[in-house]
Each structure stands twice: as structure tokens, then as C-alpha cells.
C-alpha positions, 0 to 999 in steps of 0.5 A: 499499499505504501509503495502504491501511494509513493508511486501515485505521489511520484506520478502526480509530481511528474504530471504537474511538472509536465503540465507546467512545462507544457504551459510554459512552452505554450506561453513561449510560443504565444509570445513568439507568435504575437511578437511584432516585427517592423513591416510596411505596405505602401499603396497608391490609389490609381483609380482616383488618379485615373478618373482625374484626367476625365473629370473636375476632381483631382485626387491623389492619395496613398496609404502606409499600413503595418501588420500588428499581428496575424489579423490586425493591421494599422493604417495611415492615409494622406492625400490632396484633393481639389474639386468644384461644386456647381449645382442648384445655383451654387458655384464653389471650389475647394482644395487641400490636404487630408489625413486618416488614421485607424486600422482594419481586421482580416475577416477571412484569409486565404489558407495558402496566403494569409496576406490575401483576404477580406477585411473591415476597419475604421478610421478617424479623418481630418481635412484642412483646406481652402474654400471659395464661394463664387455664387450662393443663391439667396432665398426669399421673395423677389430674389430669384436668380440672385446670388452672393459671393464670399472671399476665400477662406480656410476651413477644416472638417472631421469625419469617421470612416469605415473601410470594407475591402479586400487585398490580393497578392499579385502572383508571387511578387511583393505587389498587392491589389487593394480595393475598398469602399468607404462609408463616411459620416461627417462629425464636425466642420467649420463654416463660413457665414454659417453655410454648410460646406458643399465640398470637402477635400477627402470627404467629397461632394455632399450637402449632408453628413453621409457620403461614400468613397471608393479606392483601387490601389496598387501596394508594395510590401517591404 
């Protein structure tokens, strides 16, 4: 009986030792698995650059993203936007810089290449721009066809942006195609003479708080 008890005691000690060692190995593997190593993917939106040759809007934008872990990526976007607004008696132009910062999460990934897949994310964005109204219609009795103009001014706007898209590697190269849709909600904007901006660089043309953007980018992973 004593030998059996000793055997059980020794076996229990060995089991605890093995279990503790396995736990330590798992923690070590997890720490290695989630360790961040510097990596960057740089992309340029070729869709909007291309459409600029055929329209009034001149939009140049690019991004830098970094993979934080297997599914989470951080991203920063910067760009320049110039456009005009001519509708319902309004005649305005705006141009300036904008920036966005946020991240996205890989919803699904290719089993053979975890850099390919669909993602969703969110960004905070801000635009700092020059604005000029050449004509703003005046409402009121007997004022049909009458408009007023304002001097150029500097304005700023801020919005939240959701990103829904996909990233696909081009063959066995370091190049990727990145396509996404960007629903946007305007959070705050400065105003000239209490007039809601009709055009905001980076946000787009909109007389309301909601807008939608698209991008088709070529990216390179360093």
C-alpha cells in the first residue's frame, strides 16, 4: 500500500511538472507568435488618379499600413484633393490636404496566403483646406436668380470612416491589389457665414453628413 501511494505521489509530481512545462512552452510560443516585427505596405490609389484626367476632381492619395499581428493591421492615409461644386445655383471650389488614421481586421484569409483576404476597419479623418464661394443663391421673395459671393477662406472638417475591402497578392511578387469602399459620416466642420460646406477635400461632394468613397490601389510590401 505504501509503495502504491509513493508511486501515485511520484506520478502526480511528474504530471504537474509536465503540465507546467507545457504551459510554459505554450506561453513561449504565444509570445513568439504575437511578437511584432517592423513591416510596411505602401499603396497608391490609381483609380482616383485615373478618373482625374476625365473629370473636375483631382485626387491623389496613398496609404502606409503595418501588420500588428496575424489579423490586425494599422493604417495611415494622406492625400490632396481639389474639386468644384456647381449645382442648384451654387458655384464653389475647394482644395487641400487630408489625413486618416485607424486600422482594419482580416475577416477571412486565404489558407495558402494569409496576406490575401477580406477585411473591415475604421478610421478617424481630418481635412484642412481652402474654400471659395463664387455664387450662393439667396432665398426669399423677389430674389430669384440672385446670388452672393464670399472671399476665400480656410476651413477644416473631421469625419469617421469605415473601410470594407479586400487585398490580393499579385502572383508571387511583393505587389498587392487593394480595393475598398468607404462609408463616411461627417462629425464636425467649420463654416463660413454659417453655410454648410458643399465640398470637402477627402470627404467629397455632399450637402449632408453621409457620403461614400471608393479606392483601387496598387501596394508594395517591404
